mmCIF file of the C-alpha atoms, coordinates in Angstrom:
data_MODEL
# 
_entry.id   MODEL 
# 
loop_
_atom_site.group_PDB 
_atom_site.id 
_atom_site.type_symbol 
_atom_site.label_atom_id 
_atom_site.label_alt_id 
_atom_site.label_comp_id 
_atom_site.label_asym_id 
_atom_site.label_entity_id 
_atom_site.label_seq_id 
_atom_site.pdbx_PDB_ins_code 
_atom_site.Cartn_x 
_atom_site.Cartn_y 
_atom_site.Cartn_z 
_atom_site.occupancy 
_atom_site.B_iso_or_equiv 
_atom_site.pdbx_formal_charge 
_atom_site.auth_seq_id 
_atom_site.auth_comp_id 
_atom_site.auth_asym_id 
_atom_site.auth_atom_id 
_atom_site.pdbx_PDB_model_num 
ATOM 1   C CA . MET A 1 1   ? -2.762  15.657  -21.861 1.00 0.00 ? 1   MET A CA 1 
ATOM 2   C CA . SER A 1 2   ? -3.834  12.480  -23.303 1.00 0.00 ? 2   SER A CA 1 
ATOM 3   C CA . PRO A 1 3   ? -7.362  10.492  -21.163 1.00 0.00 ? 3   PRO A CA 1 
ATOM 4   C CA . ARG A 1 4   ? -5.189  7.486   -21.116 1.00 0.00 ? 4   ARG A CA 1 
ATOM 5   C CA . LEU A 1 5   ? -1.913  9.241   -19.262 1.00 0.00 ? 5   LEU A CA 1 
ATOM 6   C CA . PRO A 1 6   ? -2.991  8.557   -15.806 1.00 0.00 ? 6   PRO A CA 1 
ATOM 7   C CA . TRP A 1 7   ? -4.006  4.875   -16.502 1.00 0.00 ? 7   TRP A CA 1 
ATOM 8   C CA . ILE A 1 8   ? -1.054  3.902   -18.264 1.00 0.00 ? 8   ILE A CA 1 
ATOM 9   C CA . LEU A 1 9   ? 1.008   5.907   -15.414 1.00 0.00 ? 9   LEU A CA 1 
ATOM 10  C CA . LEU A 1 10  ? -1.160  4.144   -12.775 1.00 0.00 ? 10  LEU A CA 1 
ATOM 11  C CA . LEU A 1 11  ? -0.502  0.778   -14.358 1.00 0.00 ? 11  LEU A CA 1 
ATOM 12  C CA . ILE A 1 12  ? 3.683   1.317   -14.780 1.00 0.00 ? 12  ILE A CA 1 
ATOM 13  C CA . ALA A 1 13  ? 3.833   2.527   -11.012 1.00 0.00 ? 13  ALA A CA 1 
ATOM 14  C CA . LEU A 1 14  ? 1.648   -0.340  -9.169  1.00 0.00 ? 14  LEU A CA 1 
ATOM 15  C CA . PRO A 1 15  ? 4.072   -3.187  -10.842 1.00 0.00 ? 15  PRO A CA 1 
ATOM 16  C CA . PHE A 1 16  ? 7.430   -1.250  -9.654  1.00 0.00 ? 16  PHE A CA 1 
ATOM 17  C CA . TRP A 1 17  ? 5.359   -0.542  -6.330  1.00 0.00 ? 17  TRP A CA 1 
ATOM 18  C CA . LEU A 1 18  ? 4.380   -3.886  -5.215  1.00 0.00 ? 18  LEU A CA 1 
ATOM 19  C CA . ALA A 1 19  ? 7.793   -5.370  -5.923  1.00 0.00 ? 19  ALA A CA 1 
ATOM 20  C CA . ALA A 1 20  ? 9.595   -2.886  -3.661  1.00 0.00 ? 20  ALA A CA 1 
ATOM 21  C CA . SER A 1 21  ? 7.213   -3.998  -1.191  1.00 0.00 ? 21  SER A CA 1 
ATOM 22  C CA . TYR A 1 22  ? 8.066   -7.616  -1.563  1.00 0.00 ? 22  TYR A CA 1 
ATOM 23  C CA . GLY A 1 23  ? 11.762  -6.254  -1.309  1.00 0.00 ? 23  GLY A CA 1 
ATOM 24  C CA . ALA A 1 24  ? 10.965  -4.798  1.772   1.00 0.00 ? 24  ALA A CA 1 
ATOM 25  C CA . ARG A 1 25  ? 9.333   -8.025  3.412   1.00 0.00 ? 25  ARG A CA 1 
ATOM 26  C CA . TYR A 1 26  ? 11.945  -10.416 1.944   1.00 0.00 ? 26  TYR A CA 1 
ATOM 27  C CA . GLY A 1 27  ? 15.026  -8.230  1.924   1.00 0.00 ? 27  GLY A CA 1 
ATOM 28  C CA . PHE A 1 28  ? 14.041  -6.630  5.080   1.00 0.00 ? 28  PHE A CA 1 
ATOM 29  C CA . MET A 1 29  ? 11.975  -8.071  6.905   1.00 0.00 ? 29  MET A CA 1 
ATOM 30  C CA . GLU A 1 30  ? 12.640  -11.900 6.739   1.00 0.00 ? 30  GLU A CA 1 
ATOM 31  C CA . ASP A 1 31  ? 16.287  -11.580 5.832   1.00 0.00 ? 31  ASP A CA 1 
ATOM 32  C CA . GLY A 1 32  ? 18.208  -13.193 8.504   1.00 0.00 ? 32  GLY A CA 1 
ATOM 33  C CA . GLN A 1 33  ? 21.451  -10.824 8.377   1.00 0.00 ? 33  GLN A CA 1 
ATOM 34  C CA . TRP A 1 34  ? 19.441  -7.813  9.546   1.00 0.00 ? 34  TRP A CA 1 
ATOM 35  C CA . VAL A 1 35  ? 18.155  -10.509 12.854  1.00 0.00 ? 35  VAL A CA 1 
ATOM 36  C CA . GLY A 1 36  ? 21.248  -10.832 13.583  1.00 0.00 ? 36  GLY A CA 1 
ATOM 37  C CA . ILE A 1 37  ? 22.556  -6.981  12.744  1.00 0.00 ? 37  ILE A CA 1 
ATOM 38  C CA . CYS A 1 38  ? 19.942  -5.642  14.555  1.00 0.00 ? 38  CYS A CA 1 
ATOM 39  C CA . ALA A 1 39  ? 20.375  -8.222  17.938  1.00 0.00 ? 39  ALA A CA 1 
ATOM 40  C CA . ASP A 1 40  ? 23.581  -6.851  18.487  1.00 0.00 ? 40  ASP A CA 1 
ATOM 41  C CA . GLU A 1 41  ? 23.128  -3.114  17.714  1.00 0.00 ? 41  GLU A CA 1 
ATOM 42  C CA . ALA A 1 42  ? 19.588  -1.845  17.672  1.00 0.00 ? 42  ALA A CA 1 
ATOM 43  C CA . SER A 1 43  ? 20.044  1.609   18.065  1.00 0.00 ? 43  SER A CA 1 
ATOM 44  C CA . ARG A 1 44  ? 20.982  1.508   14.312  1.00 0.00 ? 44  ARG A CA 1 
ATOM 45  C CA . TRP A 1 45  ? 18.740  3.390   12.401  1.00 0.00 ? 45  TRP A CA 1 
ATOM 46  C CA . GLU A 1 46  ? 18.385  0.325   10.289  1.00 0.00 ? 46  GLU A CA 1 
ATOM 47  C CA . CYS A 1 47  ? 17.081  -1.440  13.132  1.00 0.00 ? 47  CYS A CA 1 
ATOM 48  C CA . GLN A 1 48  ? 14.284  1.153   14.463  1.00 0.00 ? 48  GLN A CA 1 
ATOM 49  C CA . LEU A 1 49  ? 12.782  1.426   10.884  1.00 0.00 ? 49  LEU A CA 1 
ATOM 50  C CA . ARG A 1 50  ? 12.536  -2.341  10.882  1.00 0.00 ? 50  ARG A CA 1 
ATOM 51  C CA . SER A 1 51  ? 11.206  -2.149  14.558  1.00 0.00 ? 51  SER A CA 1 
ATOM 52  C CA . ASN A 1 52  ? 8.669   0.462   13.265  1.00 0.00 ? 52  ASN A CA 1 
ATOM 53  C CA . LEU A 1 53  ? 7.759   -1.780  10.520  1.00 0.00 ? 53  LEU A CA 1 
ATOM 54  C CA . GLY A 1 54  ? 7.331   -4.352  12.516  1.00 0.00 ? 54  GLY A CA 1 
ATOM 55  C CA . LEU A 1 55  ? 5.214   -2.642  14.840  1.00 0.00 ? 55  LEU A CA 1 
ATOM 56  C CA . MET A 1 56  ? 3.274   -1.315  11.675  1.00 0.00 ? 56  MET A CA 1 
ATOM 57  C CA . ILE A 1 57  ? 2.598   -4.644  10.786  1.00 0.00 ? 57  ILE A CA 1 
ATOM 58  C CA . HIS A 1 58  ? 1.797   -5.827  14.475  1.00 0.00 ? 58  HIS A CA 1 
ATOM 59  C CA . PHE A 1 59  ? -1.064  -3.083  14.497  1.00 0.00 ? 59  PHE A CA 1 
ATOM 60  C CA . LYS A 1 60  ? -2.363  -3.384  11.062  1.00 0.00 ? 60  LYS A CA 1 
ATOM 61  C CA . VAL A 1 61  ? -1.554  -0.189  10.109  1.00 0.00 ? 61  VAL A CA 1 
ATOM 62  C CA . LEU A 1 62  ? -1.302  -0.182  6.232   1.00 0.00 ? 62  LEU A CA 1 
ATOM 63  C CA . GLY A 1 63  ? -3.927  -2.538  5.691   1.00 0.00 ? 63  GLY A CA 1 
ATOM 64  C CA . TRP A 1 64  ? -7.097  0.359   7.819   1.00 0.00 ? 64  TRP A CA 1 
ATOM 65  C CA . ALA A 1 65  ? -5.181  3.496   5.986   1.00 0.00 ? 65  ALA A CA 1 
ATOM 66  C CA . ALA A 1 66  ? -5.978  1.302   2.440   1.00 0.00 ? 66  ALA A CA 1 
ATOM 67  C CA . LEU A 1 67  ? -9.481  0.729   3.753   1.00 0.00 ? 67  LEU A CA 1 
ATOM 68  C CA . VAL A 1 68  ? -10.449 4.035   5.165   1.00 0.00 ? 68  VAL A CA 1 
ATOM 69  C CA . THR A 1 69  ? -9.255  5.449   1.689   1.00 0.00 ? 69  THR A CA 1 
ATOM 70  C CA . ALA A 1 70  ? -10.761 3.096   -0.453  1.00 0.00 ? 70  ALA A CA 1 
ATOM 71  C CA . VAL A 1 71  ? -13.789 3.387   0.914   1.00 0.00 ? 71  VAL A CA 1 
ATOM 72  C CA . LEU A 1 72  ? -13.743 7.036   1.143   1.00 0.00 ? 72  LEU A CA 1 
ATOM 73  C CA . ALA A 1 73  ? -13.178 7.046   -2.210  1.00 0.00 ? 73  ALA A CA 1 
ATOM 74  C CA . PHE A 1 74  ? -15.805 5.114   -2.860  1.00 0.00 ? 74  PHE A CA 1 
ATOM 75  C CA . PHE A 1 75  ? -18.169 7.709   -1.621  1.00 0.00 ? 75  PHE A CA 1 
ATOM 76  C CA . VAL A 1 76  ? -16.473 10.635  -2.748  1.00 0.00 ? 76  VAL A CA 1 
ATOM 77  C CA . PRO A 1 77  ? -16.653 11.907  -6.382  1.00 0.00 ? 77  PRO A CA 1 
ATOM 78  C CA . GLY A 1 78  ? -14.755 13.253  -9.106  1.00 0.00 ? 78  GLY A CA 1 
ATOM 79  C CA . ARG A 1 79  ? -10.833 13.842  -9.360  1.00 0.00 ? 79  ARG A CA 1 
ATOM 80  C CA . LEU A 1 80  ? -10.902 13.297  -5.439  1.00 0.00 ? 80  LEU A CA 1 
ATOM 81  C CA . GLY A 1 81  ? -12.529 9.743   -5.371  1.00 0.00 ? 81  GLY A CA 1 
ATOM 82  C CA . TRP A 1 82  ? -10.323 8.721   -8.042  1.00 0.00 ? 82  TRP A CA 1 
ATOM 83  C CA . GLY A 1 83  ? -6.987  9.971   -6.026  1.00 0.00 ? 83  GLY A CA 1 
ATOM 84  C CA . LEU A 1 84  ? -8.674  8.164   -3.072  1.00 0.00 ? 84  LEU A CA 1 
ATOM 85  C CA . ALA A 1 85  ? -8.935  4.941   -4.217  1.00 0.00 ? 85  ALA A CA 1 
ATOM 86  C CA . VAL A 1 86  ? -4.423  5.434   -5.687  1.00 0.00 ? 86  VAL A CA 1 
ATOM 87  C CA . LEU A 1 87  ? -4.101  6.486   -2.749  1.00 0.00 ? 87  LEU A CA 1 
ATOM 88  C CA . GLY A 1 88  ? -5.840  3.833   -1.269  1.00 0.00 ? 88  GLY A CA 1 
ATOM 89  C CA . LEU A 1 89  ? -4.336  0.945   -3.951  1.00 0.00 ? 89  LEU A CA 1 
ATOM 90  C CA . VAL A 1 90  ? -1.065  2.807   -2.399  1.00 0.00 ? 90  VAL A CA 1 
ATOM 91  C CA . PHE A 1 91  ? -1.431  1.525   0.896   1.00 0.00 ? 91  PHE A CA 1 
ATOM 92  C CA . GLY A 1 92  ? -3.217  -1.912  0.127   1.00 0.00 ? 92  GLY A CA 1 
ATOM 93  C CA . LEU A 1 93  ? -0.323  -3.118  -2.178  1.00 0.00 ? 93  LEU A CA 1 
ATOM 94  C CA . PRO A 1 94  ? 2.154   -3.362  0.573   1.00 0.00 ? 94  PRO A CA 1 
ATOM 95  C CA . ALA A 1 95  ? -0.641  -4.190  3.010   1.00 0.00 ? 95  ALA A CA 1 
ATOM 96  C CA . LEU A 1 96  ? -0.427  -7.456  1.472   1.00 0.00 ? 96  LEU A CA 1 
ATOM 97  C CA . ALA A 1 97  ? 2.855   -7.923  0.556   1.00 0.00 ? 97  ALA A CA 1 
ATOM 98  C CA . LEU A 1 98  ? 3.238   -7.056  4.622   1.00 0.00 ? 98  LEU A CA 1 
ATOM 99  C CA . TYR A 1 99  ? 1.031   -9.895  6.388   1.00 0.00 ? 99  TYR A CA 1 
ATOM 100 C CA . ASN A 1 100 ? -2.281  -7.638  6.199   1.00 0.00 ? 100 ASN A CA 1 
ATOM 101 C CA . THR A 1 101 ? -4.100  -9.257  4.021   1.00 0.00 ? 101 THR A CA 1 
ATOM 102 C CA . THR A 1 102 ? -7.399  -9.366  5.895   1.00 0.00 ? 102 THR A CA 1 
ATOM 103 C CA . PHE A 1 103 ? -8.019  -5.825  5.389   1.00 0.00 ? 103 PHE A CA 1 
ATOM 104 C CA . ALA A 1 104 ? -5.983  -4.939  1.712   1.00 0.00 ? 104 ALA A CA 1 
ATOM 105 C CA . VAL A 1 105 ? -7.477  -7.654  0.308   1.00 0.00 ? 105 VAL A CA 1 
ATOM 106 C CA . LEU A 1 106 ? -11.001 -5.955  0.710   1.00 0.00 ? 106 LEU A CA 1 
ATOM 107 C CA . ALA A 1 107 ? -9.202  -2.312  0.071   1.00 0.00 ? 107 ALA A CA 1 
ATOM 108 C CA . VAL A 1 108 ? -7.715  -3.418  -3.247  1.00 0.00 ? 108 VAL A CA 1 
ATOM 109 C CA . VAL A 1 109 ? -10.791 -4.337  -4.679  1.00 0.00 ? 109 VAL A CA 1 
ATOM 110 C CA . VAL A 1 110 ? -12.952 -1.785  -3.441  1.00 0.00 ? 110 VAL A CA 1 
ATOM 111 C CA . ALA A 1 111 ? -10.357 1.032   -4.922  1.00 0.00 ? 111 ALA A CA 1 
ATOM 112 C CA . GLY A 1 112 ? -10.229 -0.808  -7.904  1.00 0.00 ? 112 GLY A CA 1 
ATOM 113 C CA . LEU A 1 113 ? -14.133 -1.216  -8.392  1.00 0.00 ? 113 LEU A CA 1 
ATOM 114 C CA . ARG A 1 114 ? -14.117 3.230   -7.051  1.00 0.00 ? 114 ARG A CA 1 
ATOM 115 C CA . LEU A 1 115 ? -10.755 3.454   -10.134 1.00 0.00 ? 115 LEU A CA 1 
ATOM 116 C CA . VAL A 1 116 ? -12.559 1.545   -12.634 1.00 0.00 ? 116 VAL A CA 1 
ATOM 117 C CA . ARG A 1 117 ? -16.619 3.199   -11.977 1.00 0.00 ? 117 ARG A CA 1 
ATOM 118 C CA . LYS A 1 118 ? -17.705 5.578   -14.691 1.00 0.00 ? 118 LYS A CA 1 
ATOM 119 C CA . PRO A 1 119 ? -18.028 8.642   -13.857 1.00 0.00 ? 119 PRO A CA 1 
ATOM 120 C CA . ARG A 1 120 ? -22.014 10.254  -13.351 1.00 0.00 ? 120 ARG A CA 1 
ATOM 121 C CA . ALA A 1 121 ? -23.319 12.220  -15.192 1.00 0.00 ? 121 ALA A CA 1 
ATOM 122 C CA . VAL A 1 122 ? -24.198 15.442  -14.010 1.00 0.00 ? 122 VAL A CA 1 
# 
């Protein structure tokens, strides 16, 4: 396996993940069609999902998760730290798209710094 393969996969997957996050924001959370549907039939599973996503946005769950994993990744050495940094990005990009920018910006920067940091010499 090439040492560049994880980087290539990450650079391919993250833009798609960010696009999916913006799709959820504009196609599901802000679409007027869902507001009308959920006002009439709040028990539908789509409306429950939309409600729970709204609560996650309100309580900044994605932003906190991104920040915690990114800070942990910064202090954990090796592949585990790299994986935690990727997880921080996985939480941070949707948090950026879904109104949790305060924590998500810091988390994405910290996770990005952890990803590009040189491995320590043992």
